[in-house]
PAMAR-400496 format. One record per residue (C-alpha): residue number from 0; x, y, z. Coordinates in Angstrom, 2 decimals, m for minus. Layout:
% PAMAR-400496
  sedo     east    north       up
   NUM        X        Y        Z
...
***
This chain:
% PAMAR-400496
  sedo     east    north       up
     0    99.09    24.72   109.50
     1   101.24    24.03   112.56
     2   101.52    20.26   113.10
     3   101.51    20.60   116.91
     4    98.26    22.55   116.71
     5    96.68    19.85   114.55
     6    97.82    17.15   116.96
     7    96.28    19.02   119.90
     8    92.99    19.50   118.05
     9    92.93    15.82   117.10
    10    93.21    14.93   120.80
    11    90.55    17.52   121.77
    12    87.93    16.71   119.11
    13    88.51    12.99   118.55
    14    85.80    11.73   116.14
    15    84.90    15.28   115.06
    16    88.43    16.20   114.03
    17    88.01    15.35   110.33
    18    84.83    17.43   110.11
    19    86.59    20.35   111.81
    20    89.45    20.20   109.29
    21    86.99    20.04   106.39
    22    85.10    23.10   107.64
    23    88.31    25.10   108.04
    24    88.63    25.10   104.25
    25    85.20    26.72   103.81
    26    84.49    30.44   103.87
    27    83.76    31.95   107.29
    28    80.20    32.90   108.16
    29    79.30    36.54   107.56
    30    76.76    38.39   109.64
    31    75.44    41.54   111.16
    32    73.56    42.58   114.24
    33    70.60    44.96   114.06
    34    71.00    48.04   116.26
    35    67.72    47.93   118.17
    36    68.36    51.43   119.56
    37    67.71    52.76   116.05
    38    65.65    50.25   114.06
    39    64.28    46.71   113.88
    40    65.03    43.80   111.56
    41    62.01    44.22   109.29
    42    62.59    47.96   108.80
    43    66.32    47.50   108.27
    44    65.83    44.79   105.66
    45    63.25    46.91   103.81
    46    65.39    50.06   103.88
    47    68.75    48.50   103.02
    48    67.76    45.60   100.77
    49    70.07    43.28   102.71
    50    68.71    39.72   102.82
    51    69.15    38.39   106.37
    52    68.73    34.92   107.89
    53    68.26    34.74   111.69
    54    71.23    33.58   113.75
    55    70.73    31.40   116.86
    56    73.38    33.35   118.79
    57    71.52    36.64   119.38
    58    67.91    37.70   119.00
    59    69.01    40.60   116.79
    60    71.79    38.71   114.97
    61    71.67    37.53   111.37
    62    73.65    35.68   108.72
    63    74.16    37.58   105.46
    64    75.48    36.49   102.07
    65    76.37    39.86   100.55
    66    79.92    40.19    99.29
    67    79.55    43.94    98.71
    68    80.89    46.49   101.17
    69    78.19    46.69   103.82
    70    80.39    49.07   105.80
    71    80.20    51.66   102.99
    72    76.44    52.10   102.87
    73    73.96    54.69   104.20
    74    72.53    52.06   106.54
    75    75.91    51.52   108.16
    76    76.60    55.26   108.38
    77    73.25    55.72   110.15
    78    74.19    53.01   112.66
    79    71.37    50.65   111.71
    80    73.58    47.58   112.00
    81    76.95    46.38   113.21
    82    78.97    43.97   111.08
    83    79.77    40.96   113.23
    84    80.50    37.28   112.71
    85    77.27    35.71   114.04
    86    78.64    33.47   116.80
    87    80.72    36.37   118.20
    88    77.45    37.73   119.62
    89    77.03    34.66   121.84
    90    78.94    35.99   124.88
    91    76.61    38.97   125.39
    92    73.59    36.70   125.00
    93    75.01    34.54   127.80
    94    75.68    37.67   129.90
    95    71.97    38.56   129.58
    96    72.22    42.23   130.59
    97    68.96    43.94   131.56
    98    67.92    47.62   131.42
    99    69.04    49.47   134.54
   100    72.10    47.33   135.23
   101    75.63    48.70   135.60
   102    77.81    46.68   133.21
   103    81.56    46.67   132.54
   104    83.08    45.49   129.25
   105    86.66    45.17   130.39
   106    88.46    44.43   127.07
   107    86.06    46.17   124.75
   108    87.62    47.07   121.37
   109    86.56    47.18   118.64
   110    83.11    47.47   120.24
   111    81.01    44.63   118.87
   112    80.10    43.34   122.32
   113    79.90    46.82   123.88
   114    77.36    48.00   121.33
   115    75.40    44.78   121.81
   116    75.30    45.36   125.59
   117    74.21    48.96   124.98
   118    71.31    47.68   122.88
   119    70.31    45.38   125.74
   120    70.40    48.24   128.25
   121    68.39    50.58   126.06
   122    69.70    53.87   127.57
   123    68.87    52.61   131.10
   124    71.66    51.91   133.55
   125    75.33    52.29   132.68
   126    77.88    50.67   130.38
   127    81.57    51.24   131.01
   128    83.86    50.17   128.15
   129    87.62    49.84   128.52
   130    90.41    49.18   126.02
   131    94.09    49.49   126.96
   132    95.37    49.91   123.38
   133    94.95    53.58   122.47
   134    94.50    53.04   118.72
   135    91.90    50.32   119.25
   136    90.24    52.48   121.90
   137    89.66    55.21   119.30
   138    87.92    52.66   117.05
   139    85.84    51.57   120.05
   140    84.80    55.19   120.65
   141    83.76    55.60   117.01
   142    81.63    52.44   117.12
   143    79.98    53.48   120.39
   144    79.22    56.86   118.81
   145    77.67    55.30   115.69
   146    75.62    52.96   117.88
   147    73.91    55.97   119.50
   148    73.78    54.83   123.14
   149    73.43    57.66   125.67
   150    74.78    55.83   128.73
   151    78.27    54.61   127.75
   152    81.64    55.69   129.14
   153    84.87    54.79   127.32
   154    88.25    54.49   129.05
   155    91.71    53.45   127.86
   156    93.44    51.87   130.84
   157    95.06    48.75   132.16
   158    92.44    46.53   133.77
   159    94.18    46.93   137.12
   160    93.55    50.70   136.94
   161    89.85    50.07   136.27
   162    89.61    47.73   139.27
   163    91.35    50.24   141.55
   164    89.12    53.12   140.43
   165    85.74    51.35   140.59
   166    86.04    48.45   143.02
   167    83.01    46.10   143.17
   168    80.71    48.57   141.43
   169    79.16    46.51   138.61
   170    76.17    44.17   138.42
   171    77.75    42.35   135.48
   172    81.23    42.19   133.95
   173    82.15    40.88   130.52
   174    85.77    39.75   130.24
   175    86.26    38.98   126.55
   176    89.94    38.32   126.98
   177    92.70    38.76   124.38
   178    93.57    35.26   123.23
   179    95.52    33.13   120.74
   180    92.63    33.32   118.26
   181    92.34    29.65   117.29
   182    88.64    30.15   116.66
   183    89.39    32.75   113.99
   184    91.51    30.52   111.71
   185    88.85    30.55   108.96
   186    88.72    34.35   109.07
   187    92.29    35.47   109.68
   188    95.38    34.00   108.05
   189    97.56    35.89   110.53
   190    96.03    33.94   113.41
   191    97.14    30.68   111.73
   192   100.64    31.95   111.02
   193   101.19    33.37   114.50
   194   100.08    30.26   116.42
   195   102.56    28.73   118.84
   196   102.31    26.87   122.11
   197   104.37    29.64   123.71
   198   101.77    32.21   122.64
   199    98.98    30.06   124.10
   200   100.81    29.93   127.43
   201   101.53    33.67   127.42
   202    97.89    34.43   126.63
   203    96.75    32.25   129.53
   204    99.01    34.14   131.95
   205    97.67    37.51   130.74
   206    94.08    36.27   130.90
   207    94.54    35.08   134.47
   208    95.55    38.60   135.53
   209    92.67    40.18   133.62
   210    90.00    37.90   135.07
   211    91.32    38.69   138.57
   212    90.67    42.36   137.87
   213    87.22    41.53   136.48
   214    86.41    39.79   139.78
   215    87.52    42.88   141.72
   216    84.98    44.99   139.77
   217    82.01    42.69   140.41
   218    79.38    43.24   143.11
   219    78.23    40.47   145.39
   220    75.47    38.59   143.57
   221    76.79    39.82   140.21
   222    77.52    37.88   137.02
   223    80.94    37.53   135.41
   224    81.17    36.20   131.86
   225    84.61    35.17   130.61
   226    84.95    34.53   126.89
   227    87.58    33.89   124.25
   228    87.68    33.17   120.54
   229    90.15    30.34   120.99
   230    89.74    26.58   121.40
   231    92.45    25.16   123.66
   232    91.92    24.08   127.27
   233    94.70    26.24   128.73
   234    92.95    29.54   127.91
   235    89.48    28.22   128.64
   236    88.36    25.42   130.99
   237    91.71    25.02   132.74
   238    91.97    28.75   133.34
   239    88.42    28.92   134.72
   240    89.03    25.93   136.99
   241    92.18    27.58   138.36
   242    90.33    30.86   138.89
   243    87.43    29.17   140.69
   244    89.84    27.21   142.90
   245    91.30    30.53   144.09
   246    87.89    32.21   144.48
   247    85.44    30.07   146.47
   248    82.94    32.96   146.29
   249    82.56    32.35   142.52
   250    80.49    29.55   140.98
   251    79.74    28.36   137.47
   252    76.16    28.82   136.26
   253    74.24    27.20   133.44
   254    74.13    29.56   130.48
   255    70.56    30.65   129.59
   256    70.98    29.57   125.93
   257    70.35    26.55   123.72
   258    73.10    27.07   121.12
   259    76.58    25.56   121.16
   260    77.69    22.60   123.26
   261    78.94    21.88   126.75
   262    82.46    22.72   127.83
   263    85.00    20.08   128.84
   264    85.04    18.90   132.45
   265    88.19    20.21   134.11
   266    86.64    20.39   137.55
   267    84.54    23.09   139.24
   268    81.67    22.40   136.80
   269    83.48    23.83   133.78
   270    81.25    21.59   131.65
   271    78.57    24.28   132.21
   272    80.53    26.58   129.91
   273    79.42    27.00   126.30
   274    81.64    25.88   123.43
   275    81.10    26.89   119.79
   276    83.01    25.21   116.97
   277    82.63    25.55   113.19
   278    80.52    22.38   113.49
   279    78.00    24.48   115.46
   280    77.27    26.99   112.65
   281    79.78    29.51   113.99
   282    83.51    30.00   114.23
   283    85.24    29.24   117.55
   284    84.23    30.59   120.97
   285    84.31    29.69   124.66
   286    81.96    31.33   127.18
   287    81.78    30.76   130.94
   288    79.09    32.36   133.08
   289    79.87    32.70   136.81
   290    78.14    34.32   139.77
   291    79.66    35.91   142.86
   292    78.34    35.08   146.32
   293    77.11    37.80   148.62
   294    74.80    40.77   148.44
   295    75.38    43.93   146.42
   296    77.26    46.72   148.16
   297    76.42    50.10   146.69
   298    79.55    52.13   146.05
   299    79.36    55.91   145.72
   300    81.66    57.53   143.16
   301    82.32    61.27   142.75
   302    79.76    62.92   140.46
   303    79.76    66.20   138.57
   304    76.87    68.07   136.99
   305    76.84    71.34   135.04
   306    74.31    74.07   134.47
   307    74.35    74.86   130.76
   308    75.07    78.41   129.60
   309    72.06    80.01   127.93
   310    73.89    80.06   124.57
   311    74.25    76.28   124.69
   312    70.77    75.63   126.01
   313    69.20    77.76   123.26
   314    70.93    75.78   120.50
   315    70.09    72.42   122.06
   316    66.46    73.45   122.53
   317    66.34    74.41   118.83
   318    67.77    71.03   117.75
   319    66.46    68.38   120.16
   320    62.91    67.22   120.76
   321    63.86    66.48   124.37
   322    66.91    67.22   126.47
   323    69.18    64.86   128.37
   324    68.61    64.16   132.08
   325    72.24    65.03   132.91
   326    74.80    67.49   131.54
   327    78.47    68.10   132.15
   328    80.94    70.68   130.77
   329    84.71    70.35   130.63
   330    86.99    72.90   128.94
   331    84.18    74.26   126.75
   332    83.10    70.76   125.70
   333    79.50    69.82   126.52
   334    78.27    66.32   127.32
   335    74.82    64.87   127.93
   336    73.72    61.51   129.23
   337    71.05    59.40   130.86
   338    73.29    58.39   133.78
   339    74.86    60.75   136.35
   340    78.36    61.91   135.39
   341    80.43    59.73   137.69
   342    84.13    60.62   137.92
   343    86.29    57.82   139.35
   344    89.85    59.03   139.84
   345    93.02    58.11   138.00
   346    91.58    56.96   134.65
   347    92.17    58.03   131.06
   348    88.69    59.08   129.94
   349    87.96    59.10   126.21
   350    84.20    59.68   126.13
   351    81.57    60.26   128.80
   352    78.17    59.37   127.38
   353    77.19    61.75   124.51
   354    79.59    64.46   123.33
   355    77.11    67.18   122.34
   356    79.50    69.84   121.06
   357    81.95    72.59   121.91
   358    81.82    76.29   122.63
   359    84.02    77.98   120.01
   360    84.48    81.76   120.27
   361    81.31    82.12   122.36
   362    79.28    80.06   119.87
   363    78.12    76.49   120.51
   364    79.03    74.06   117.69
   365    77.06    70.78   117.83
   366    79.08    67.60   117.31
   367    78.44    64.62   115.05
   368    77.84    62.55   118.19
   369    74.83    64.71   119.04
   370    73.21    63.68   115.74
   371    74.36    60.06   116.03
   372    72.71    59.63   119.42
   373    69.57    57.49   119.49
   374    68.26    58.95   122.74
   375    66.22    61.78   121.25
   376    64.79    62.87   117.91
   377    65.42    66.15   116.10
   378    63.14    69.11   115.40
   379    64.61    69.94   111.98
   380    65.21    67.03   109.61
   381    66.18    67.01   105.95
   382    65.28    63.80   104.13
   383    67.98    63.01   101.59
   384    67.50    61.03    98.39
   385    69.90    58.13    97.78
   386    72.03    60.40    95.59
   387    72.04    63.24    98.11
   388    73.01    60.80   100.84
   389    75.88    59.49    98.72
   390    77.13    63.04    98.23
   391    76.65    63.88   101.91
   392    78.72    60.86   103.00
   393    81.47    62.03   100.64
   394    81.51    65.41   102.40
   395    79.65    67.52    99.83
   396    77.16    70.24   100.71
   397    73.52    69.74    99.76
   398    71.87    72.61    97.89
   399    68.42    73.17    99.38
   400    66.40    76.28   100.15
   401    65.38    75.54   103.74
   402    65.10    77.68   106.86
   403    68.40    78.65   108.45
   404    69.64    76.52   111.33
   405    70.86    73.07   112.27
   406    69.42    69.97   110.57
   407    69.57    66.24   111.09
   408    70.47    64.81   107.68
   409    68.28    61.75   107.24
   410    68.13    58.81   104.86
   411    64.81    56.94   104.84
   412    64.04    58.48   108.22
   413    67.38    57.52   109.82
   414    69.91    60.17   110.86
   415    73.32    60.01   109.18
   416    74.72    63.23   110.66
   417    74.23    66.96   110.88
   418    74.38    70.04   108.66
   419    73.84    73.76   109.01
   420    71.65    75.70   106.60
   421    72.35    79.27   105.51
   422    69.01    79.35   103.69
   423    70.46    78.24   100.35
   424    72.57    75.17   101.13
   425    73.15    72.67   103.91
   426    76.80    72.92   104.98
   427    78.15    69.42   105.57
   428    79.21    68.60   109.14
   429    79.85    64.88   108.60
   430    83.28    64.15   110.18
   431    86.15    64.10   107.68
   432    87.57    60.85   109.06
   433    84.21    59.10   108.46
   434    83.69    60.32   104.90
   435    83.66    57.85   102.03
   436    86.56    58.17    99.62
***
């Protein structure tokens, strides 16, 4: 490990340095977060057989010991849980989003914090997720889809573009900034090998620009949470102190949590931030909660709404127990959602709420996202055995003499995807890029 890094940590931790070094040689904590849009902890544990120990960092977060591939199971395919290092859930707990709020996750991939916010909102309000890297943004979209939220928009833009398009629109903003990753040294060997003081300094410069754009997106009276998974002062307390010095309308707040420890005092009450080290039953995280002075100013954004063609409405009525409050069509693609279809200009839109399907040669073809959504239940369900579910997730058809039409393919009452029956077999519609090899 880099000797300069060790020297800096020795100065930062003092008497705790030896314990920190000892813990770095241990295995990282493994965990998952229950998707409360689709299940609860007791049901998930009973259905999956995963033994879970509660985590202090989120009310639906747990430690797990399993070494087996929890991302290759029916429970994961159904979106019952999200695999996440337990202390990584701390930032959203500090944010404390409530149903009905408009929330921005500014640096969102791969989606662990976005899906956690969506669970907090519970289909009420709006979540906007942004990721500038196009490949990571696709992974973000897949995780949002599996989560099943019906009120999430995904963009792939620079944070400056987001700030220009929305302005101070949001009640809360999470800025989980790209960082040097010192808190991930137990998990990722690459983070250890890539460490340099130059990288720390470059990260701090990038973070300073990103947090400025986060501030531009925040309403008066709103909450901004800045977080990293690194440990140095430059990317954490010193950056926050510099930001607060330039923004007298922003103030540190006490975090509404009991886990972790206080931040270091670099002025402007940065000691109110939350620090998590391996000594605190996690990995390495920094979280600062700030509030903006003033009163909320409601900003109106362009909205679009579509009347569904009868061919689409008939299929949706046959599949869904209840429809969506809002619909939008674009180039034969049909979307539904619980929030109006706002259309800020100049952004690269990847997903607007729930992608329901596409009109192909005058016939409406439901999408996987329709079946992954947790907003509504389905009229026709086929309950698969463990073996049938295994085959379904591998892309095989399921032979079953059931009434013709579209079916939600379920495992222990949880929807894994969709299929279409011809009366003799259920034709598999599980996406090819999701199928197990």
